[in-house]
Every structure is written in C-alpha cells, then in structure tokens.
C-alpha positions in Angstrom: 115.5 75.9 80.5 115.7 72.2 81.1 116.3 72.9 84.8 112.8 74.5 85.3 110.8 71.4 84.2 113.0 69.2 86.5 112.4 71.6 89.5 108.6 71.6 88.8 108.5 67.8 88.5 110.3 67.5 91.8 107.7 69.8 93.4 104.9 67.5 92.1 103.8 69.8 89.3 103.2 67.9 86.0 105.0 69.3 83.0 103.3 68.9 79.6 104.7 69.8 76.2 103.1 70.3 72.8 99.5 71.0 71.9 96.9 71.0 74.7 93.1 71.1 74.6 92.6 74.6 76.1 88.9 73.8 76.7 89.9 71.6 79.6 92.1 74.2 81.3 92.0 77.7 82.7 94.9 80.2 82.5 96.2 81.6 85.8 94.3 84.9 85.0 91.0 83.1 84.3 91.3 81.0 87.4 92.0 84.1 89.5 88.9 85.8 88.1 86.7 82.7 88.8 88.1 82.2 92.3 87.9 86.0 93.0 91.6 86.3 93.9 94.7 87.7 92.4 97.0 85.9 89.9 99.7 85.9 92.6 97.3 84.1 95.0 96.6 81.5 92.3 100.3 81.0 91.8 100.9 80.7 95.5 98.1 78.1 95.8 99.7 76.2 93.0 103.1 76.3 94.7 101.5 75.3 98.0 99.8 72.4 96.3 96.4 73.8 97.3 95.4 74.2 93.7 96.1 71.5 91.1 97.9 72.7 88.0 100.2 71.6 85.2 103.0 73.5 83.6 102.6 73.8 79.8 106.0 74.2 78.2 105.7 75.1 74.6 109.1 76.7 74.3 111.2 79.6 75.3 109.0 82.4 76.5 105.8 80.4 75.8 105.3 78.5 79.0 102.5 78.9 81.5 100.6 77.2 84.3 97.4 75.6 83.2 94.7 74.9 85.8 92.3 72.0 85.0 88.7 73.3 85.0 87.8 70.4 87.3 90.3 71.7 89.9 88.9 75.2 90.0 85.3 73.9 90.3 86.1 71.7 93.3 85.7 73.4 96.6 88.9 73.0 98.7 86.9 73.2 102.0 84.5 70.5 103.0 84.3 71.4 106.6 86.1 74.1 108.6 89.5 72.7 107.6 91.2 73.4 104.3 91.9 70.2 102.4 94.8 70.2 100.0 94.0 68.2 96.9 96.9 66.1 95.6 94.9 64.8 92.7 91.9 65.6 90.6 88.7 64.3 92.1 85.6 63.4 90.2 82.2 65.0 91.1 80.7 61.6 92.2 83.7 61.1 94.6 83.3 64.7 95.9 79.6 64.0 96.5 80.3 60.8 98.3 82.9 62.5 100.4 80.5 65.3 101.4 77.7 62.8 102.1 80.1 60.9 104.3 81.1 64.0 106.2 77.5 65.1 106.6 76.5 61.6 107.9 79.4 61.7 110.4 78.4 65.1 111.7 74.7 64.2 111.9 75.5 61.0 113.7 77.5 62.9 116.3 74.7 65.5 116.7 72.1 62.7 116.9 74.1 60.9 119.5 74.5 64.1 121.6 70.7 64.8 121.3 69.9 61.2 122.4 72.2 61.5 125.4 70.5 64.8 126.3 67.1 63.3 125.9 68.1 60.4 128.2 69.3 62.9 130.8 66.1 64.8 130.5 64.0 61.7 131.0 66.1 60.7 134.1 65.7 64.3 135.5 61.9 64.1 134.8 61.6 60.8 136.6 63.5 62.2 139.7 61.3 65.3 139.6 58.1 63.2 139.4 59.4 61.1 142.4 60.1 64.3 144.5 56.6 65.7 143.6 54.9 62.5 144.5 56.8 62.4 147.9 55.9 66.0 148.5 52.2 65.4 147.7 52.1 62.4 150.0 53.6 64.5 152.9 51.2 67.3 152.1 48.2 64.9 152.2 49.4 63.5 155.5 49.6 67.0 156.9 46.1 67.8 155.7 44.8 64.6 157.4 46.6 65.5 160.6 45.1 69.0 160.5 41.6 67.5 159.9 42.0 65.1 162.8 43.1 67.9 165.1 40.1 70.0 164.1 37.7 67.0 164.8 39.2 66.5 168.2 39.2 70.2 169.1 35.6 70.5 167.9 34.5 67.6 170.1 35.9 69.1 173.3 34.9 72.6 172.4 31.2 71.6 172.7 31.7 70.8 176.3 33.8 73.8 177.2 31.5 76.4 175.8 28.3 75.1 177.5 
C-alpha cells in the first residue's frame, strides 16, 4: 500500500493522512453531482490534472480522493481554452484574472473599431471629394448649356424674321 501514495505524489497529487475537515472537501460522487458529470469523469479530470484533488489515506480500504470545494467552484474555462489549474486559486485572484482577460479582449475590439472608424472617415473624405468634383463638372456643364441657349436665342431672332 506504500507504493500507491508514492505513485500519487509523483503524479502531483497530494496525499494526506489522518483526520480531515470534511466541510472543506467534496467526495468524488459529490463533485460529480455538482459538475453534472460521472464519477469516472471526475477521476479522469483528477488524473489529467484538470481538477485539483488530494488523496486521503486513512488506512487499508478506507482511502479516497477528496476534492477541495474551492476547486469545484472555480470555472476551468475563462475563454474558449481550457485552463488546467495546478494550484488552488482564490476568488480575488480569479476575479483579477477574468478582469484582465476582459480588458485585453475589449482593448483589441476597441482598437479594431477605431481602425474601422478611421477607414470609414478616409472613405467618406474620398467620397466627398468625388462628389464635389462631380458637382463642379455638372455646374460647368449647366453654364455651358445656358451659354449655348443664349447664343442660339440671339441668332434665332434674326433667322425667323
């Protein structure tokens, strides 16, 4: 039985012996119910170091994994990526981490929006320039037409008499 604690320690799972305050831990079954998964999934997450746990070794036939309540209450996903927790994290640390992630994402979005806004302003300026040029050409054409009308009306008085 001494071989099991050694293997668990090598895998990064803390082994504790003796009395434990059960109010601070969930059993595998309780954690599975809270997380909405099977007990096998909880054990797999413990083995894969996705879920923090300790091995409580009371004696032969009386050992079990205990999952700290703080570990079950901490979401393992902050963004789209799964983050494996190698240690317990406090709620203030988690809040700071989430705030930092949100700030980074908003900063990137804001930067993209600002770039888009600058492109729109440049496009608007080009469009206003084209419209102004077109209006000037249109007014020149109107003036030319009016001048032609005036010339033709002057000579038409003499031709029709």
